C-alpha positions as CSV (number, residue, x, y, z in Angstrom):
1,X,68.3,58.7,-16.0
2,X,70.6,61.6,-16.6
3,X,73.3,62.2,-13.9
4,X,75.3,65.4,-14.0
5,X,78.2,66.1,-11.6
6,X,78.9,69.7,-10.3
7,X,81.8,71.5,-8.7
8,X,81.8,71.7,-4.9
9,X,82.4,75.0,-3.2
10,X,85.9,75.2,-1.7
11,X,84.5,75.6,1.8
12,X,82.4,72.5,1.5
13,X,85.0,70.2,-0.1
14,X,86.3,68.8,3.3
15,X,82.7,67.6,4.0
16,X,81.1,66.9,0.7
17,X,82.3,64.1,-1.6
18,X,79.9,64.5,-4.6
19,X,77.1,66.8,-5.7
20,X,75.0,65.8,-8.7
21,X,71.6,66.1,-10.3
22,X,69.5,63.1,-11.2
23,X,66.7,63.6,-13.8
24,X,64.4,60.9,-15.1
25,X,62.4,61.0,-18.3
26,X,58.6,61.1,-18.3
27,X,58.3,57.8,-20.2
28,X,58.5,54.9,-17.7
29,X,59.8,54.2,-14.3
30,X,63.5,53.2,-14.2
31,X,64.1,49.5,-13.5
32,X,65.4,49.0,-10.0
33,X,69.0,49.5,-9.2
34,X,70.9,48.1,-6.2
35,X,73.0,50.6,-4.3
36,X,75.9,49.1,-2.3
37,X,77.0,50.4,1.2
38,X,79.8,52.9,1.1
39,X,79.8,54.3,4.7
40,X,78.6,57.7,3.4
41,X,75.4,59.6,4.3
42,X,73.5,60.9,1.2
43,X,71.0,63.7,0.9
44,X,68.4,63.8,-2.0
45,X,66.5,67.0,-2.4
46,X,63.4,66.8,-4.6
47,X,62.8,69.7,-7.0
48,X,59.7,68.3,-8.8
49,X,56.2,67.3,-7.8
50,X,56.9,63.7,-8.6
51,X,57.9,61.3,-5.8
52,X,61.6,60.7,-5.7
53,X,61.9,56.9,-5.6
54,X,60.7,53.6,-4.2
55,X,63.3,52.3,-1.8
56,X,62.8,48.8,-0.7
57,X,58.9,48.7,-0.6
58,X,58.4,52.3,0.5
59,X,57.5,55.2,-1.7
60,X,59.3,58.4,-0.8
61,X,57.5,61.5,-2.1
62,X,59.7,64.3,-0.9
63,X,63.4,65.0,0.0
64,X,65.2,62.2,1.9
65,X,68.4,61.5,3.7
66,X,69.8,58.0,3.2
67,X,71.7,56.7,6.3
68,X,72.4,53.4,4.7
69,X,75.6,52.0,6.1
70,X,75.9,48.2,6.1
71,X,73.5,46.6,3.7
72,X,72.6,47.0,0.0
73,X,69.5,49.0,-0.9
74,X,67.1,48.5,-3.9
75,X,66.0,51.8,-5.5
76,X,63.6,52.6,-8.3
77,X,63.5,56.2,-9.5
78,X,60.1,57.4,-10.7
79,X,59.4,58.7,-14.1
80,X,59.6,62.5,-14.3
81,X,61.5,62.7,-11.0
82,X,64.3,65.2,-10.5
83,X,66.5,65.6,-7.4
84,X,69.8,67.0,-6.3
85,X,72.0,64.4,-4.6
86,X,74.8,65.2,-2.0
87,X,77.1,62.5,-0.8
88,X,79.0,63.4,2.4
89,X,82.5,62.2,3.2
90,X,82.5,59.6,6.0
91,X,82.0,61.2,9.4
92,X,81.1,64.6,7.9
93,X,77.3,64.5,7.7
94,X,77.1,64.7,11.5
95,X,78.1,68.4,11.3
96,X,75.1,69.2,9.1
97,X,72.4,67.2,10.7
98,X,73.6,67.4,14.3
99,X,72.1,64.1,15.4
100,X,74.1,60.9,16.3
101,X,74.3,59.2,13.0
102,X,74.0,55.7,14.5
103,X,70.4,56.5,15.6
104,X,69.3,56.4,12.0
105,X,71.8,53.9,10.6
106,X,70.4,51.7,7.8
107,X,67.4,53.9,7.4
108,X,66.0,56.5,4.9
109,X,64.5,59.5,6.7
110,X,62.4,62.4,5.4
111,X,64.4,65.6,5.3
112,X,61.4,67.4,6.9
113,X,61.8,65.2,10.0
114,X,65.4,66.4,10.4
115,X,65.4,70.0,9.2
116,X,61.7,70.7,9.8
117,X,60.3,73.6,7.9
118,X,63.7,74.3,6.3
119,X,63.2,71.3,4.1
120,X,60.1,72.7,2.4
121,X,61.8,76.1,2.0
122,X,64.7,74.5,0.2
123,X,62.4,72.4,-2.1
124,X,60.4,75.5,-3.0
125,X,63.5,77.5,-3.9
126,X,64.9,74.7,-6.0
127,X,61.6,74.1,-7.8
128,X,61.5,77.8,-8.7
129,X,65.1,77.9,-10.0
130,X,65.5,78.2,-13.7
131,X,68.2,75.5,-14.2
132,X,70.2,72.9,-12.3
133,X,73.3,75.1,-12.0
134,X,71.3,77.6,-10.0
135,X,69.8,74.8,-7.9
136,X,73.3,73.5,-7.0
137,X,74.3,76.9,-5.9
138,X,71.2,77.4,-3.8
139,X,71.6,74.1,-2.0
140,X,75.3,74.6,-1.3
141,X,74.5,78.0,0.3
142,X,71.9,76.2,2.6
143,X,74.6,73.6,3.4
144,X,76.9,76.3,4.5
145,X,74.2,77.7,6.8
146,X,73.7,74.3,8.4
147,X,77.4,73.7,8.9
148,X,78.1,73.8,12.6
149,X,81.0,75.8,14.0
150,X,82.2,72.8,16.0
151,X,85.7,71.6,15.2
152,X,86.2,68.4,13.4
153,X,86.9,65.4,15.6
154,X,90.6,65.0,15.1
155,X,90.7,61.4,16.6
156,X,88.0,60.1,14.2
157,X,89.7,62.0,11.3
158,X,93.0,60.5,12.1
159,X,91.5,57.0,12.2
160,X,89.7,57.4,8.9
161,X,93.0,58.6,7.4
162,X,94.9,55.6,8.7
163,X,92.2,53.3,7.4
164,X,92.6,54.8,4.0
165,X,96.4,54.5,4.1
166,X,96.2,50.8,5.1
167,X,93.3,49.9,2.8
168,X,91.3,49.0,5.9
169,X,93.9,46.5,7.0
170,X,94.3,47.7,10.6
171,X,93.0,46.3,13.9
172,X,90.7,48.3,16.0
173,X,93.1,48.0,18.9
174,X,95.9,49.6,16.8
175,X,93.6,52.4,15.7
176,X,92.6,53.2,19.3
177,X,96.2,53.0,20.6
178,X,97.5,55.2,17.8
179,X,94.7,57.7,18.4
180,X,95.4,57.7,22.1
181,X,91.9,56.6,23.2
182,X,90.3,53.4,24.5
183,X,88.5,51.1,22.1
184,X,85.2,51.8,23.9
185,X,85.7,55.6,23.5
186,X,86.7,55.3,19.9
187,X,83.6,53.1,19.2
188,X,81.3,55.8,20.7
189,X,82.9,58.4,18.5
190,X,82.6,56.3,15.4
191,X,78.9,55.5,16.1
192,X,78.1,59.2,16.6
193,X,80.0,60.6,13.6
194,X,79.8,57.7,11.1
195,X,77.0,55.4,12.3
196,X,79.3,52.3,12.3
197,X,81.5,50.8,14.9
198,X,85.3,50.9,14.0
199,X,85.2,47.2,13.3
200,X,82.3,47.4,10.9
201,X,83.7,50.5,9.2
202,X,87.0,48.7,8.5
203,X,85.1,45.7,7.2
204,X,83.0,47.8,4.8
205,X,86.1,49.8,3.8
206,X,88.0,46.5,2.9
207,X,85.0,45.4,0.8
208,X,84.9,48.8,-1.0
209,X,88.6,48.3,-1.8
210,X,87.9,44.9,-3.3
211,X,85.3,46.6,-5.6
212,X,88.0,49.0,-6.8
213,X,90.4,46.1,-7.5
214,X,87.7,44.2,-9.5
215,X,87.2,47.2,-11.7
216,X,91.0,48.0,-12.0
217,X,92.2,44.4,-12.5
218,X,89.5,42.6,-14.5
219,X,92.0,39.9,-15.6
220,X,92.6,38.8,-12.0
221,X,90.7,35.9,-10.5
222,X,88.4,36.4,-7.6
223,X,90.8,34.5,-5.3
224,X,93.6,36.9,-6.3
225,X,91.2,39.9,-5.7
226,X,90.3,38.6,-2.3
227,X,94.0,38.3,-1.2
228,X,95.0,41.6,-2.8
229,X,92.2,43.3,-0.9
230,X,93.4,41.9,2.4
231,X,90.9,39.1,3.0
232,X,92.3,36.2,5.2
233,X,90.6,33.6,3.0
234,X,88.0,33.1,0.3
235,X,85.3,32.3,2.9
236,X,85.5,35.8,4.4
237,X,85.5,37.3,0.9
238,X,82.4,35.4,-0.1
239,X,80.6,36.2,3.2
240,X,81.1,40.0,2.7
241,X,79.8,39.9,-0.9
242,X,76.7,38.1,0.2
243,X,76.2,40.6,3.0
244,X,76.9,43.8,1.1
245,X,75.7,42.9,-2.4
246,X,73.2,40.0,-1.9
247,X,75.2,38.0,-4.5
248,X,78.1,35.6,-4.5
249,X,81.2,37.2,-5.9
250,X,81.0,35.4,-9.2
251,X,77.4,36.4,-9.8
252,X,78.1,40.0,-8.6
253,X,80.7,40.5,-11.4
254,X,78.0,39.9,-14.0
255,X,75.2,41.9,-12.4
256,X,74.1,44.9,-14.5
257,X,71.9,46.9,-12.1
258,X,74.4,47.7,-9.3
259,X,75.8,51.1,-8.4
260,X,78.8,51.5,-6.1
């Protein structure tokens, strides 16, 4: 599979984390890969007549939106498939799809069910484009059209920023107090914009930080990685790896088919 990253329009950068194309050769289906949760919503727009992928046990023929949030997902791209992938920053997909994100958390939905006839129009325009550079420009223009005029939720944005600064090592009560809202109110906002409760978001964020440490400090033991990532003990570290990767930490470090 060939993956190519592209520049993001300046006006979309606050909302979009990554834009890339994913093209598979005509030979054989790609062996399955395991995609780990990262709190981000992702859009995959198909520009070929080939089905996009098998996710879990379901074949997805056309464009999809992945609302995965809290569990790993097994994906098999199909031979000859080509799609344009957009990864939104946490909390930002809500402005494009205008539905409470928690209603589709941990699901993969057909884009046609969300954007109706617009999905087919986008697919047709991308299929007719002469190259992937043109396709990226076309899709970004459609994203600009879908971008709502509503202001960003400053309380959620503040909490996401604080989570980043702390490495996810904050309590929900402190987040709510610092944002000037009740924990219940903050939870409603997180579920609507991100699809996770604040507690679950912080848990996933801490796990993601541990992945960065494993990559950055390969000489450290898993026990050292656990404590450096802010885990209280090895048991919590092991639990999260079983939940979010399906593997114990030791086996995860040797797995070859995982994307995160």
